[in-house]
One Martini backbone bead per residue (centre of mass of N, CA, C, O) as a GRO file, in nm:
protein
  142
    1UNK     BB    1  -1.566   0.695  -0.310
    2UNK     BB    2  -1.597   0.417  -0.123
    3UNK     BB    3  -1.699   0.269   0.203
    4UNK     BB    4  -1.669  -0.010   0.089
    5UNK     BB    5  -1.484  -0.312   0.212
    6UNK     BB    6  -1.565  -0.519   0.001
    7UNK     BB    7  -1.447  -0.758  -0.170
    8UNK     BB    8  -1.385  -0.801  -0.521
    9UNK     BB    9  -1.397  -0.967  -0.785
   10UNK     BB   10  -1.287  -0.948  -1.108
   11UNK     BB   11  -1.510  -1.173  -1.184
   12UNK     BB   12  -1.779  -1.382  -1.197
   13UNK     BB   13  -1.635  -1.616  -1.371
   14UNK     BB   14  -1.341  -1.551  -1.198
   15UNK     BB   15  -1.283  -1.617  -0.899
   16UNK     BB   16  -1.069  -1.447  -0.671
   17UNK     BB   17  -0.853  -1.359  -0.475
   18UNK     BB   18  -0.729  -1.070  -0.365
   19UNK     BB   19  -0.436  -1.153  -0.359
   20UNK     BB   20  -0.427  -1.245  -0.658
   21UNK     BB   21  -0.515  -0.978  -0.783
   22UNK     BB   22  -0.273  -0.816  -0.680
   23UNK     BB   23  -0.043  -0.999  -0.795
   24UNK     BB   24  -0.190  -0.975  -1.107
   25UNK     BB   25  -0.158  -0.697  -1.169
   26UNK     BB   26  -0.150  -0.457  -1.407
   27UNK     BB   27   0.132  -0.243  -1.487
   28UNK     BB   28  -0.056   0.024  -1.669
   29UNK     BB   29  -0.052   0.298  -1.582
   30UNK     BB   30  -0.002   0.613  -1.693
   31UNK     BB   31   0.166   0.657  -1.392
   32UNK     BB   32   0.357   0.413  -1.310
   33UNK     BB   33   0.628   0.563  -1.262
   34UNK     BB   34   0.528   0.703  -1.000
   35UNK     BB   35   0.477   0.458  -0.834
   36UNK     BB   36   0.759   0.339  -0.853
   37UNK     BB   37   0.915   0.584  -0.737
   38UNK     BB   38   0.772   0.603  -0.464
   39UNK     BB   39   0.845   0.314  -0.369
   40UNK     BB   40   1.157   0.343  -0.393
   41UNK     BB   41   1.156   0.593  -0.177
   42UNK     BB   42   1.068   0.414   0.038
   43UNK     BB   43   1.132   0.364   0.352
   44UNK     BB   44   1.207   0.056   0.529
   45UNK     BB   45   1.215  -0.132   0.269
   46UNK     BB   46   1.220  -0.389   0.084
   47UNK     BB   47   1.204  -0.485  -0.235
   48UNK     BB   48   0.957  -0.668  -0.192
   49UNK     BB   49   0.777  -0.457  -0.048
   50UNK     BB   50   0.783  -0.251  -0.279
   51UNK     BB   51   0.639  -0.433  -0.484
   52UNK     BB   52   0.382  -0.468  -0.317
   53UNK     BB   53   0.314  -0.170  -0.321
   54UNK     BB   54   0.272  -0.144  -0.623
   55UNK     BB   55   0.039  -0.348  -0.640
   56UNK     BB   56  -0.157  -0.214  -0.442
   57UNK     BB   57  -0.173   0.068  -0.575
   58UNK     BB   58  -0.264  -0.023  -0.852
   59UNK     BB   59  -0.519  -0.165  -0.759
   60UNK     BB   60  -0.651   0.075  -0.620
   61UNK     BB   61  -0.676   0.271  -0.865
   62UNK     BB   62  -0.844   0.079  -1.037
   63UNK     BB   63  -1.085   0.035  -0.840
   64UNK     BB   64  -1.133   0.361  -0.793
   65UNK     BB   65  -1.084   0.529  -1.050
   66UNK     BB   66  -0.791   0.663  -1.024
   67UNK     BB   67  -0.528   0.872  -0.992
   68UNK     BB   68  -0.227   0.873  -0.902
   69UNK     BB   69  -0.085   1.011  -0.603
   70UNK     BB   70   0.138   1.155  -0.444
   71UNK     BB   71   0.160   0.983  -0.113
   72UNK     BB   72   0.005   0.713  -0.085
   73UNK     BB   73   0.249   0.548   0.014
   74UNK     BB   74   0.254   0.683   0.302
   75UNK     BB   75  -0.020   0.559   0.386
   76UNK     BB   76   0.061   0.254   0.340
   77UNK     BB   77   0.314   0.190   0.516
   78UNK     BB   78   0.191   0.120   0.803
   79UNK     BB   79   0.035  -0.134   0.700
   80UNK     BB   80   0.282  -0.295   0.626
   81UNK     BB   81   0.425  -0.288   0.894
   82UNK     BB   82   0.189  -0.424   1.060
   83UNK     BB   83   0.200  -0.696   0.870
   84UNK     BB   84   0.466  -0.773   0.955
   85UNK     BB   85   0.603  -1.054   1.059
   86UNK     BB   86   0.811  -1.135   1.325
   87UNK     BB   87   0.845  -0.870   1.491
   88UNK     BB   88   1.011  -0.714   1.714
   89UNK     BB   89   0.946  -0.535   1.993
   90UNK     BB   90   1.055  -0.202   2.044
   91UNK     BB   91   1.151  -0.031   2.321
   92UNK     BB   92   1.134   0.321   2.385
   93UNK     BB   93   1.242   0.563   2.550
   94UNK     BB   94   1.127   0.880   2.590
   95UNK     BB   95   1.440   1.017   2.592
   96UNK     BB   96   1.514   0.880   2.345
   97UNK     BB   97   1.691   0.821   2.039
   98UNK     BB   98   1.677   0.761   1.709
   99UNK     BB   99   1.815   0.662   1.456
  100UNK     BB  100   1.843   0.733   1.148
  101UNK     BB  101   1.634   0.526   0.976
  102UNK     BB  102   1.503   0.326   1.164
  103UNK     BB  103   1.449  -0.031   1.136
  104UNK     BB  104   1.333  -0.322   1.121
  105UNK     BB  105   1.403  -0.623   1.058
  106UNK     BB  106   1.325  -0.807   0.725
  107UNK     BB  107   1.433  -1.082   0.701
  108UNK     BB  108   1.205  -1.286   0.537
  109UNK     BB  109   0.912  -1.128   0.614
  110UNK     BB  110   0.752  -1.029   0.351
  111UNK     BB  111   0.586  -1.295   0.283
  112UNK     BB  112   0.368  -1.226   0.531
  113UNK     BB  113   0.209  -1.039   0.367
  114UNK     BB  114  -0.124  -0.930   0.361
  115UNK     BB  115  -0.257  -0.788   0.094
  116UNK     BB  116  -0.555  -0.770   0.163
  117UNK     BB  117  -0.534  -0.629   0.436
  118UNK     BB  118  -0.375  -0.383   0.343
  119UNK     BB  119  -0.578  -0.285   0.133
  120UNK     BB  120  -0.822  -0.255   0.330
  121UNK     BB  121  -0.688  -0.044   0.508
  122UNK     BB  122  -0.645   0.168   0.294
  123UNK     BB  123  -0.937   0.194   0.198
  124UNK     BB  124  -1.061   0.258   0.476
  125UNK     BB  125  -0.896   0.508   0.549
  126UNK     BB  126  -0.962   0.683   0.304
  127UNK     BB  127  -1.274   0.655   0.321
  128UNK     BB  128  -1.288   0.788   0.615
  129UNK     BB  129  -1.045   1.030   0.625
  130UNK     BB  130  -0.995   1.071   0.275
  131UNK     BB  131  -1.241   1.084   0.053
  132UNK     BB  132  -1.139   1.363  -0.134
  133UNK     BB  133  -0.822   1.395  -0.186
  134UNK     BB  134  -0.788   1.182  -0.460
  135UNK     BB  135  -1.038   1.282  -0.675
  136UNK     BB  136  -0.914   1.540  -0.773
  137UNK     BB  137  -0.806   1.659  -1.080
  138UNK     BB  138  -0.639   1.909  -0.963
  139UNK     BB  139  -0.472   1.681  -0.836
  140UNK     BB  140  -0.160   1.654  -0.950
  141UNK     BB  141   0.079   1.481  -1.071
  142UNK     BB  142   0.432   1.518  -1.119
   0.00000   0.00000   0.00000
């Protein structure tokens, strides 16, 4: 896995933006069903955000030439959350408790997710802090 965070176009002959490449990624990984299932189980996201998660994760594993491992979706989740625009910041007092599975309202806000930025955050985070955890073939997806 490379620590290089520079986006690369899909091919020199047809440069596309990274957002377009992620949106148009072919969802045909050998364990695509695992990616789909992990994203569907991810809490706090709307169906649109979950689909964007599928696209980002599929693009990531194709670019890194790795097999998807369960749990990468949980690493991606905070970056999607941080990228969702127009969310009011809710301050919670230190001694208060949040209701179970509370999440900010996301009505209509998922279209503002910058797929390129989310992908680059994921790639950068794994490259810097978890460089070897998902490349070992002995770490098998369930």
